[in-house]
C-alpha positions as CSV (number, residue, x, y, z in Angstrom):
1,M,0.0,0.0,0.0
2,S,2.9,2.4,0.7
3,W,4.1,2.2,-2.9
4,L,0.6,3.1,-4.1
5,Y,0.7,6.1,-1.7
6,L,4.1,7.1,-3.1
7,F,2.9,6.8,-6.7
8,L,-0.1,8.9,-5.9
9,A,2.1,11.5,-4.1
10,G,4.3,11.6,-7.2
11,V,1.4,12.2,-9.5
12,L,0.0,14.9,-7.3
13,E,3.4,16.5,-7.3
14,I,2.8,17.4,-10.9
15,G,-0.1,19.6,-10.0
16,W,1.7,22.3,-8.1
17,P,4.1,23.4,-10.9
18,V,1.1,23.4,-13.2
19,G,-0.8,25.6,-10.7
20,L,2.2,28.0,-10.6
21,K,2.3,28.1,-14.4
22,M,-1.4,29.0,-14.4
23,A,-0.8,31.7,-11.8
24,Q,1.5,33.5,-14.2
25,A,-1.6,34.7,-16.2
26,P,-3.5,37.5,-14.4
27,A,-6.9,36.0,-15.2
28,T,-6.0,32.7,-13.4
29,R,-3.6,34.0,-10.8
30,I,-5.6,33.2,-7.6
31,F,-7.0,29.9,-9.0
32,G,-3.5,28.8,-10.0
33,V,-2.0,29.6,-6.6
34,A,-5.0,27.7,-5.0
35,I,-4.3,24.7,-7.2
36,A,-0.6,24.8,-6.4
37,V,-1.1,24.9,-2.6
38,S,-3.8,22.2,-2.7
39,F,-1.6,19.8,-4.7
40,M,1.4,20.5,-2.5
41,A,-0.6,19.6,0.6
42,M,-2.1,16.5,-1.0
43,S,1.2,15.3,-2.4
44,G,2.9,15.9,1.0
45,F,0.3,14.0,2.8
46,F,0.6,10.9,0.6
47,L,4.4,11.2,0.8
48,W,4.1,11.2,4.6
49,L,1.9,8.1,4.4
50,A,4.4,6.3,2.1
51,Q,7.3,7.1,4.4
52,R,5.9,5.0,7.1
53,H,7.2,1.9,5.3
54,I,9.5,3.1,2.6
55,P,13.0,4.6,3.5
56,I,13.0,8.4,3.3
57,G,15.8,8.5,0.6
58,T,14.0,6.1,-1.6
59,A,10.6,7.7,-1.1
60,Y,12.0,11.2,-1.8
61,A,13.8,10.1,-4.9
62,V,10.8,8.3,-6.3
63,W,8.5,11.2,-5.4
64,T,10.6,13.8,-7.1
65,G,11.3,11.5,-10.1
66,I,7.7,11.0,-10.8
67,G,7.0,14.7,-10.3
68,A,9.8,15.7,-12.6
69,A,9.1,13.3,-15.4
70,G,5.3,14.0,-15.2
71,T,5.8,17.7,-15.2
72,F,8.1,17.5,-18.2
73,L,5.4,15.6,-20.1
74,V,2.7,18.0,-19.1
75,G,4.9,20.9,-20.1
76,V,5.5,19.4,-23.5
77,L,1.9,18.3,-24.1
78,F,0.0,21.3,-22.8
79,F,2.4,24.2,-22.6
80,G,4.5,23.9,-25.7
81,D,7.7,23.3,-23.8
82,P,10.7,22.5,-26.2
83,T,11.7,18.9,-26.9
84,S,14.8,17.2,-28.1
85,L,16.2,13.8,-28.1
86,M,18.5,14.7,-25.2
87,R,15.6,16.0,-23.1
88,Y,13.7,12.8,-23.7
89,M,16.8,10.7,-22.8
90,G,17.1,12.7,-19.6
91,V,13.6,11.9,-18.6
92,L,14.1,8.3,-19.5
93,L,17.1,8.2,-17.1
94,I,14.9,9.7,-14.4
95,V,12.2,7.0,-15.0
96,S,14.9,4.3,-15.1
97,G,16.2,5.4,-11.7
98,V,12.7,5.3,-10.2
99,V,12.1,1.8,-11.6
100,T,15.5,0.7,-10.2
101,L,14.7,2.0,-6.8
102,K,11.4,0.2,-6.8
103,L,13.1,-3.1,-7.9
104,A,15.8,-2.7,-5.3
105,S,13.4,-2.5,-2.4
């Protein structure tokens, strides 16, 4: 169950940078900040639950890895962030590290 909590925390981690991106536009500033704060709180709560049974270093690395890779994909798909083979390879390395940490536990 802890790994499910950790995965959920990582997915929720994607929400706060998206909220901050939305907050850059004056029309959605308050809504964006509210989204960012809400997702930070939810992500932190599920990380807290996961850390009851997963070592802190592993949990933090997986949490940030899921958040980083997911935010990269959201940026590319919805915000027109630049892409290149090297950027995709970098994200692949992050995902590979997350998978390795899961397999090693």
